N, C-alpha and C positions, 0 to 999 in steps of 0.2 A: 641250234637244233630246232627243227620245225615240229610243232605238235600236230599230230594227225587226227582227223575226225573218225578214223577207223578203229573201233574198239577191238575188232578182230585181230588187227596187227599188234595191238598192245597185248592182247591175250596170248597170241602166238609167241611174242618175245618173252613174256612172263613165264609161259610154259617151258620154253627152251632154257631159260635161266634156272628155273626150278629143277628141271631134269639134269642139267649140268651139275648143280650143287649137290643134289642127292647122289648122283653117280660118283662125284668126288668123295663124298662121305663114305659110300659103300666101299670104294677102293681103299680109302685110308684105314677103314676098320677091318676089312677082310683080305685086302691085297690080292695075292695070286691064288688064294684058296678057292676062288669061285670061277666058274666057267663064264664066258660071255652070256650064255643063255640064262644062267642063274642070276647074274647081275641085272639083266633085263627084267626077269620075273620079280626080283626084289624091288627094283625101281618102280615097276608098274604097280606093285602092291602099296608102296609108300606114297606115290604121287597119284592119288585119286581123291575125288571129292569126299567120300566117306571118311577116309583116313585123315585127311587134312581138317575136316570139320571136327572130328573127335579130338585131334591134337589142339585145335583152337579152343575148344570147350575145356578140355582137361588142363590146359596151361593158362586159361583165361586171357589169351592174347587178344581175343575179340574186344576186351575192355580198353585196349590200347589203339583201336582203330575207330575212325569216325567215317561215317558214310555221308557223302555229299551227292546231290543230284544237280547236274549241270545239263540243261536241255540239249545242248549240242553234243555232249559226250556221253550222256547216260549216267549210270552210277559210277562214282569214283570213290576209291578208298585211299586213305592216307593215314600214316601214323600220327597220333596226337603227341607223342613224346619222341625224343631223339633216341635211336637205338644205342647210342654210345654213352 
């Protein structure tokens, strides 16, 4: 796997994965009770910077992340501890 210099590509991929996971959660919790438009609205409300920042602060997940700066890649985040 080749590492790319494009943070935009990495951000796009991360956004797509987050959208997918949130959509799976919404469907697993509410199933057929929601219309596609309602699913889109709920997902949009959940996957935005303000909501994610509040969740990060409320859960203190930011304490598990470390910020690195690599000149060729910009800011990089990685988990300091294993998620498992």
